[in-house]
N, C-alpha and C positions, 0 to 999 in steps of 0.2 A: 378234458385230460390233456396233459402236456404231452409233447411229442416223444420224450424220453420214456414216459410211462407206455406209450402205444408201442414203441420199438421193443420195450422190455417184454410186454405180453406177447407180441408176435414171435419173439425168439423163444419163449417159453413154450408156446403152442407148437404142435406138430403139423402145422398147416403149410409150411414151407416144404416144397419138394427137394428131394436129394439130387435128383437127376434132372437137368435142365439142358435142352439142345441149344446150341449157340445161335439163337435166332437174330438175324440182323435185317435192317432195312434193305429191301430188294431181293430178299429170299423169296422163292416160290415154295409155299408150304402147304401141307396137307394136315389139317387139325382134326383129330378125332375126339368128338365130344360125346359125353354120355347124356342121353335124353331119357327122361322118365315119363312114360306115357301111361294113361289110366285106360285099362281095358275092363272087360266083363270080368275077368278073372282077379282084377286088382291092379296094382302097379307093375309095369313092365318096363325093364331098363334095356335100351339098345344104343348102338354107336352110329352117330351121324358124321360124316366126313365134310369139311368145307376146305376146298382147295383154293388157293388164291396168292396174290401178292402181298408180302408185308409192306405196308406204306407208312407205318410209323410204329416206334417203340416209345411208349409213353413213359415219362419219368415217373419215378416212384421208387420206394424202397421196400423190401420185404414183400408183404402179400400185396401191396398196392400196385406193383408193376404189371403193366398191360401191353398188348401189342394188337395192332389193328391190321385186319387181313381184308383185301379187296378182290372181288371176282366180278366178271360179267355173266349174268345168267339170263338167257333168253333176251338179249339186248338191253338189260337193265342192270346198272351197276348196284352191287350189294356189298356193304361192309359189315363186318363183325368186330367187335372189340372183345378180346379174350383175356381173362387175368391170367398171368403167367403160371401162378401157383395154385390155380383151381383144381379141386378135387374132381370136378366134372370133365376135365380134359384128360382123356385116357393117354394119348401120346401126340407129339408133333413130329411130323416127317419133314426133313428138308429136302425138296426135289431139286433145287437148283439156286444159283446165286447170279444176280445180274450186277454189272458194273453201274454204281450210283455215286452221284456226288453231293447227295444231300441227306440229311437226318429224317426229313419227312417228305414223303411223295405225294403231297396232296394234289400236285399239278396233274397227276395221272386221272383225276376225276373228270377232267374235261376232255381227255384224250379218248378217241375210238379208233378202231381198225388198226391199220399199220403203224400209226404214230403212237399207240399205246404199247408198242413192244419196247423192251429194253435190251440192251447188248449183254449177252452172257459172258459170265466170267468163270474161270475155272477155280474151283474151291481147293485151296492149299491147305486144307485142314484134315487132321487125322479122323475127325469126326464127320462122317459122310451119311447122308440120309436120316439124321436125327438120332444116330446110334451113339448116344453119349455113354461113357463109361463111368460108372460110379466109383469115386475114389474112397476106398475103404482101408482099413488098418493093415489088412492082408496085403493089398497092393503096394502100400508104402514100405512094408517090412520087405517084401520081394524086391523092390527097387533098391533098397538099402543093402540087402544081401548081395545083390548083382554088382553094386558099386564096390563093395568090401572086396568080392571075388577079383574084380578087375584090378582093384589096387594091389592086392596080393601078387597077382600075376605079374604086375608091373615091378613090383619089389623083387620078386624072384628073378625076373629077366635082368634086372639092374645088378643083382647080386651075381648072376652067372657071367655077365659081361666083366665085372670087376675080377672075378676069378680067372678068367681067360686072359685078362690084360696082365695079371700078376704072373701067370704061367709063361706069358710071352716074354716078359721082363726077366724072368729066372732063366729062361732059355737063352736069351740075349747076353745076359751076364755069363753064362757059361761058355758060350761061344767066344767071348771076349778074353776069357782066361786061356 
């Protein structure tokens, strides 16, 4: 299949999530993944969390985009690759952000102990802890209405200032006579 056909099918399917947290390399994240288990009673779904450092955002478009999370568990490095638009990912919480100068943090694989720490950076985002807000038509309409109200208030203020200036001019003209 051609790339254009694949992209068209991805857009038509509802597999793309509408809310995606702003994941970046260097973020500490907690990924909540849905796990299906077989029990005596049948299939059971539970949520498993995986907390670690995002070491790579793998290129891709649409449903192909993935991110790699690394953590140290009992002295052993564990990495998981998560598809960004997977239906098995319940949510992604952003716990913090580190100052990094690279797109891929593969050098962290060789680091242990204190050398594996990264400098914390303050997040200057409105979206904290992965609480992304879905942009809906209602929110857009509210923003447009607020902008119109602000513009109307500005016009009213300008009109009042003009009236005051005219009154001052007429009073000055009366005083001159």
